[in-house]
C-alpha positions as CSV (number, residue, x, y, z in Angstrom):
1,M,99.6,108.9,79.7
2,R,99.1,108.9,76.0
3,P,96.4,111.4,74.7
4,D,93.2,110.0,73.1
5,S,92.3,111.0,69.6
6,D,88.5,111.3,70.0
7,V,89.0,113.5,73.1
8,L,91.2,115.8,71.1
9,F,88.8,115.8,68.2
10,V,85.7,116.6,70.4
11,S,87.5,119.3,72.4
12,L,88.5,121.1,69.3
13,L,85.0,121.0,68.0
14,V,83.7,122.5,71.2
15,C,86.3,125.2,71.0
16,L,85.3,126.0,67.5
17,S,81.7,126.3,68.3
18,Q,82.4,128.7,71.2
19,R,85.4,130.5,69.6
20,I,87.2,130.0,72.9
21,C,88.8,126.9,74.5
22,K,87.3,126.4,77.9
23,P,89.6,124.7,80.4
24,I,89.6,121.0,79.6
25,G,91.5,120.2,82.8
26,S,94.9,120.9,84.3
27,K,98.1,119.2,84.9
28,E,97.0,118.5,88.5
29,N,93.8,116.8,87.6
30,G,95.2,114.7,84.8
31,A,94.7,116.5,81.5
32,S,97.1,115.1,78.9
33,P,100.0,117.3,77.6
34,A,98.4,117.3,74.2
35,L,95.1,118.6,75.5
36,L,96.8,121.4,77.5
37,L,98.9,122.3,74.5
38,I,95.8,122.6,72.3
39,R,94.0,124.7,75.0
40,H,97.0,127.1,75.2
41,H,97.1,127.7,71.5
42,L,93.4,128.0,71.1
43,K,93.3,130.7,73.7
44,I,95.6,132.6,71.5
45,M,93.7,131.8,68.3
46,S,90.4,132.8,69.7
47,K,91.5,136.4,69.2
48,L,91.9,135.9,65.4
49,P,89.2,137.0,63.0
50,I,86.6,134.3,62.6
51,F,87.5,133.2,59.1
52,L,91.2,132.8,60.1
53,F,90.1,130.9,63.2
54,V,88.0,128.5,61.2
55,L,90.9,127.9,58.8
56,V,93.4,127.2,61.5
57,I,90.9,124.9,63.3
58,G,90.4,122.9,60.1
59,I,94.1,122.4,59.7
60,L,94.4,121.3,63.3
61,L,91.6,118.8,63.0
62,L,93.2,117.3,59.9
63,S,96.6,117.0,61.6
64,V,95.0,115.4,64.8
65,Q,93.2,112.8,62.7
66,I,96.3,111.9,60.8
67,S,98.9,111.9,63.7
68,V,97.2,110.5,66.8
69,F,96.7,106.8,67.4
70,P,93.2,106.1,66.1
71,Q,90.8,105.5,69.0
72,E,88.8,103.0,67.0
73,R,91.7,100.6,67.3
74,I,90.9,100.2,71.0
75,P,87.1,100.2,70.7
76,W,86.5,98.8,74.2
77,L,87.7,102.0,75.9
78,S,84.4,103.8,75.5
79,N,82.3,100.9,76.6
80,I,84.2,100.5,79.9
81,G,84.1,104.2,80.6
82,A,87.9,104.7,80.3
83,M,88.1,107.4,77.6
84,E,87.9,110.4,79.9
85,K,89.5,108.6,82.9
86,R,92.7,107.1,81.6
87,D,94.7,110.4,81.2
88,S,94.4,110.9,85.0
89,I,95.7,107.4,85.7
90,T,99.5,107.5,86.5
91,S,99.8,103.9,87.9
92,I,97.7,100.7,88.4
93,R,98.3,98.4,91.3
94,S,96.4,95.1,91.8
95,T,96.3,92.1,94.1
96,A,94.8,88.7,93.4
97,N,94.3,85.3,95.0
98,V,95.5,82.7,92.5
99,T,94.6,79.0,92.3
100,V,96.3,76.6,89.9
101,S,95.0,73.4,88.3
102,D,97.9,71.5,89.9
103,G,96.7,72.5,93.4
104,K,99.1,75.4,94.1
105,E,97.9,78.7,95.5
106,Y,99.6,82.0,95.9
107,L,99.1,85.8,96.0
108,A,99.9,87.8,92.9
109,E,100.6,91.5,92.8
110,S,101.2,93.8,89.7
111,F,102.2,97.4,89.5
112,Y,102.3,99.4,86.3
113,V,103.4,102.9,85.4
114,D,104.3,102.5,81.8
115,P,105.9,99.8,79.6
116,Q,109.4,100.5,81.0
117,R,108.2,100.8,84.6
118,S,106.3,97.6,85.6
119,I,106.5,95.0,88.3
120,F,105.0,91.5,88.9
121,R,105.3,89.7,92.2
122,I,104.2,86.3,93.4
123,K,103.9,85.5,97.1
124,Y,104.1,81.8,97.8
125,P,103.5,80.4,101.3
126,D,107.3,80.0,101.8
127,R,108.9,82.6,99.5
128,T,108.4,85.7,97.4
129,L,109.5,86.2,93.8
130,T,109.5,89.7,92.2
131,Q,110.2,90.5,88.6
132,G,110.7,93.9,87.1
133,V,110.9,95.7,83.8
134,E,112.9,99.0,84.3
135,G,113.9,100.4,80.9
136,K,115.8,97.7,79.0
137,Y,117.0,96.1,82.2
138,F,114.9,93.2,83.4
139,W,115.4,91.6,86.8
140,S,114.1,89.1,89.3
141,F,114.5,89.2,93.1
142,D,114.0,86.1,95.3
143,G,114.4,87.9,98.6
144,K,118.1,87.2,98.7
145,E,119.7,88.3,95.5
146,E,118.8,90.2,92.3
147,K,119.4,88.5,89.0
148,E,119.3,89.9,85.5
149,G,116.3,88.6,83.5
150,T,115.8,87.8,79.8
151,P,113.4,89.2,77.2
152,Q,111.0,86.5,78.4
153,T,111.0,88.3,81.8
154,E,109.6,91.4,80.0
155,T,106.9,89.3,78.4
156,I,105.9,87.7,81.7
157,V,105.8,91.0,83.6
158,L,103.8,92.9,80.9
159,G,101.7,89.8,80.3
160,H,100.5,90.0,83.9
161,Q,99.6,93.7,83.7
162,F,96.0,92.7,82.8
163,H,94.3,96.0,83.6
164,A,97.0,98.0,82.0
165,Q,96.8,96.0,78.8
166,I,93.0,96.8,78.7
167,L,93.5,100.6,79.5
168,F,96.8,101.2,77.7
169,F,97.1,98.6,75.0
170,D,98.2,101.3,72.5
171,Q,100.8,102.6,74.9
172,I,102.3,99.2,75.8
173,H,102.5,98.3,72.1
174,R,103.3,101.6,70.6
175,G,105.2,101.4,67.3
176,S,104.0,97.8,66.8
177,I,102.4,96.4,63.6
178,V,98.6,96.4,64.1
179,T,96.2,94.0,62.4
180,E,92.4,94.0,62.8
181,E,90.2,90.9,62.3
182,Q,86.5,91.0,61.9
183,S,85.7,87.4,62.8
184,P,86.1,87.3,65.7
185,L,86.6,91.0,66.4
186,S,90.2,91.4,67.5
187,I,93.2,93.6,67.4
188,S,96.7,92.0,67.2
189,V,100.2,93.5,67.5
190,A,103.5,92.0,66.7
191,D,106.2,93.9,68.6
192,D,109.9,93.4,69.6
193,R,109.0,91.3,72.6
194,A,109.0,88.1,70.6
195,A,105.3,87.6,71.0
196,K,102.0,88.4,69.2
197,W,99.4,90.0,71.4
198,S,95.7,89.9,70.5
199,M,92.7,91.4,72.2
200,V,89.3,89.8,71.3
201,H,86.1,91.8,71.9
202,D,82.4,91.4,71.3
203,S,81.0,94.6,70.0
204,G,83.4,96.5,72.2
205,V,83.1,94.3,75.3
206,L,86.5,92.8,76.0
207,R,86.6,89.0,76.4
208,T,90.0,87.6,75.8
209,M,93.7,88.5,75.6
210,I,95.9,86.0,73.7
211,I,99.7,86.0,73.9
212,E,101.5,83.8,71.3
213,I,105.1,83.6,72.6
214,E,107.7,82.9,69.9
215,G,109.2,79.5,70.6
216,G,106.9,79.0,73.5
217,P,103.3,78.4,74.5
218,T,100.1,80.3,73.5
219,V,98.6,81.8,76.6
220,V,94.8,82.5,76.6
221,N,93.5,85.0,79.2
222,R,89.7,85.1,79.6
223,F,88.1,88.1,81.4
224,S,85.0,88.0,83.6
225,D,83.3,89.5,86.7
226,F,83.4,93.1,85.4
227,R,83.0,95.7,88.1
228,R,83.7,99.5,88.2
229,I,86.8,101.0,89.8
230,D,86.5,104.8,89.9
231,G,84.0,104.6,87.2
232,V,86.0,102.2,84.9
233,L,84.6,98.8,84.2
234,L,87.4,96.2,84.8
235,P,87.5,92.4,85.2
236,H,87.9,91.1,88.7
237,A,88.3,87.5,87.6
238,I,90.7,86.1,84.9
239,S,91.2,82.5,83.8
240,I,94.6,81.8,82.2
241,D,95.4,78.7,80.1
242,D,99.0,78.1,79.0
243,G,98.3,74.8,77.4
244,E,99.5,72.8,80.4
245,R,97.8,74.4,83.4
246,T,95.0,76.8,84.2
247,F,95.3,79.7,86.6
248,T,92.3,81.4,88.2
249,Y,92.8,85.0,89.3
250,K,90.3,86.5,91.8
251,F,91.2,90.2,92.4
252,T,90.8,91.5,95.9
253,S,92.2,95.0,95.0
254,I,92.6,97.2,92.0
255,E,93.8,100.7,92.6
256,F,94.8,103.7,90.5
257,N,97.6,106.1,91.4
258,K,98.8,104.2,94.5
259,G,102.3,102.9,95.4
260,S,105.7,103.3,93.8
261,L,108.4,101.3,92.1
262,G,110.5,101.6,95.2
263,D,108.0,99.4,97.1
264,Y,109.1,96.4,95.0
265,R,112.8,96.9,94.3
266,A,115.5,94.8,96.1
267,P,117.3,96.5,99.0
268,E,120.4,98.3,97.8
269,A,122.5,96.3,100.3
270,V,122.0,93.0,98.3
271,L,123.0,94.6,94.9
272,T,126.3,94.2,93.2
273,D,128.2,97.3,92.1
274,E,126.9,96.9,88.5
275,Q,123.3,96.5,89.8
276,K,123.7,99.6,92.0
277,L,124.8,101.7,89.0
278,L,121.9,100.3,86.9
279,R,119.6,101.3,89.8
280,Y,121.1,104.8,89.9
281,H,120.5,105.2,86.2
282,R,116.9,104.4,86.7
283,I,116.8,107.1,89.4
284,V,118.0,109.6,86.8
285,M,115.4,108.4,84.3
286,D,112.5,108.3,86.8
287,D,113.3,111.8,88.1
288,H,113.0,113.2,84.6
289,F,109.8,111.2,84.0
290,F,108.1,112.0,87.3
291,E,109.6,115.6,87.4
292,N,110.9,115.0,90.9
293,V,114.7,115.4,91.3
294,D,115.1,114.2,94.9
295,G,116.6,110.9,93.7
296,M,119.3,112.7,91.6
297,K,120.1,115.0,94.5
298,S,120.7,112.1,96.8
299,I,123.4,110.5,94.6
300,N,125.2,113.7,93.5
301,S,128.7,114.8,94.5
302,D,130.2,117.9,92.9
303,M,129.3,116.9,89.4
304,I,130.9,118.0,86.1
305,V,128.4,118.3,83.3
306,V,129.4,118.3,79.6
307,S,126.6,119.0,77.1
308,R,125.9,121.1,74.0
309,G,129.5,122.2,73.7
310,E,129.6,123.5,77.3
311,V,131.4,122.4,80.4
312,S,129.9,123.3,83.8
313,R,130.3,122.3,87.4
314,M,127.5,121.7,89.9
315,S,128.7,121.4,93.5
316,E,126.8,119.3,96.0
317,A,125.7,122.6,97.7
318,E,124.4,123.9,94.4
319,S,122.7,120.6,93.4
320,D,119.2,121.6,94.5
321,A,118.9,124.5,92.2
322,G,120.9,122.8,89.4
323,F,118.7,119.7,89.3
324,D,115.6,121.8,89.6
325,R,116.6,123.6,86.4
326,I,117.0,120.3,84.6
327,V,113.4,119.3,84.9
328,K,111.8,122.8,85.2
329,G,109.6,123.8,82.3
330,K,109.3,120.3,80.8
331,D,106.6,117.7,81.0
332,H,107.6,114.2,79.7
333,Y,105.1,111.5,79.0
334,I,107.8,109.3,77.5
335,Y,111.3,108.9,78.9
336,D,112.6,105.6,77.7
337,D,115.8,103.7,77.5
338,L,116.5,102.5,73.9
339,I,119.3,100.1,74.8
340,R,120.2,98.0,77.9
341,P,122.7,100.4,79.7
342,I,126.3,99.5,79.3
343,V,128.0,99.5,82.7
344,K,131.8,99.4,83.3
345,I,133.6,99.5,86.6
346,S,137.4,100.0,87.2
347,E,139.5,97.2,88.3
348,D,140.0,98.8,91.8
349,G,136.2,99.2,92.1
350,T,136.3,102.9,92.8
351,L,135.2,104.4,89.4
352,G,132.2,103.4,87.2
353,W,130.3,104.7,84.2
354,V,127.0,103.9,82.6
355,I,126.5,104.5,78.8
356,V,122.9,104.9,77.7
357,R,120.7,105.9,74.8
358,V,117.4,107.6,75.6
359,Y,114.2,108.8,73.8
360,A,112.0,111.4,75.3
361,K,108.7,113.1,74.3
362,G,106.5,115.6,76.0
363,T,105.9,119.4,76.0
364,Y,107.7,122.5,77.2
365,L,105.9,124.6,79.8
366,D,105.8,128.3,80.4
367,E,106.1,129.9,83.9
368,E,102.4,129.2,84.6
369,G,102.8,125.5,83.8
370,E,101.0,125.8,80.4
371,P,102.4,123.9,77.5
372,T,104.0,126.0,74.8
373,E,105.5,123.6,72.2
374,P,106.3,119.9,71.7
375,L,109.4,118.4,73.2
376,E,111.1,115.4,71.6
377,F,114.7,114.2,71.4
378,T,117.0,111.2,71.3
379,S,120.2,111.5,73.3
380,A,123.2,109.3,74.3
381,W,125.1,110.1,77.5
382,I,127.6,108.7,80.0
383,E,127.0,108.9,83.7
384,M,130.2,108.8,85.7
385,Y,130.3,107.5,89.3
386,E,133.0,107.4,92.0
387,K,132.8,105.3,95.2
388,I,133.2,107.8,98.0
389,K,133.4,106.6,101.6
390,G,131.9,103.2,100.4
391,R,129.0,104.7,98.5
392,W,128.6,105.3,94.7
393,L,128.0,109.0,93.8
394,M,127.5,110.7,90.5
395,V,130.5,112.9,89.7
396,G,129.9,113.6,85.9
397,N,127.7,113.5,82.9
398,V,128.6,113.8,79.3
399,S,125.7,113.9,76.8
400,N,125.0,114.6,73.1
401,F,121.8,114.8,71.1
402,V,120.7,113.6,67.7
403,Q,120.3,116.6,65.5
404,D,117.2,117.1,63.3
405,E,118.0,116.4,59.7
């Protein structure tokens, strides 16, 4: 998850006062890549003469204050006890009983990893509807078939990630235009999701989330019944007014770091060929993001890789070591699609390719798992697939990278 500016600031001050950087945490217990990177460099700098150490620390403090998303723009985090906790949260899963003013009742589930990995599911008495945001591909699944969604699907799915919006408002709306109002106290963002999102708080106590949908209704979400989950104060009741109906959510479960995206996806058997290749691309993306290459290994067959002016072959027998090398020494906290993948399938249905553009950010790691330097790139690539014995397998990948100017 995204590092917090005041945690960085305070940790640096502590390091300065002690001339060493005590362990802030580790990758296993949830320390952010930025914190680990600072710790690594400060261990080295602690050996410098004191006047040089102080000078370098001063430069670091200035750069942190300038470059990191200001914590004061999400002032409720401290009040709910989330500042130290949120870097250890890798996912949020919730379940709620919902009653509607028109008499309907249903069960609602949400699952959030990041803005490009989110699910919203409604269980009616007679049917279940699941909607997903996976990269720039939005989908819905009614239990029988998967259909491609629209930008409104993304707004619906992220709009129902209530607790993620509270904990990761800056992550969900990164790169957005931010405005701050004093009366009432609120923070608003206008992003590329055709909506304006506002959080209204009372002296740091979060009260309301307002979503003004372009060409659609204004949805007002009011939070109440705050209780602690693993030390974090979160609402267990939410009233939603879309101008026509009101929805009352009573949460029966809010969990951190439980579940997976695979728990909500449609079975592969019901997917079209195009949808299967879109799914396989998400496997590639998620394996990089989660640093677990089991998915890529399962869809590989004697792959030819073209990248950085080199051509190499990776046989199925060599795939374990080959894919491990791809993710080894890297820790990504952003691995996002920049466009909706372009999928083409040959007329005879035996060959397919997926064209994508991806942005990634994180850190490089040394052999001990300590961060050494920032990692950031934009890349476009083509994934090539062949249907072998009735199953799509990846047989090639051709990539290029945007060069620094």
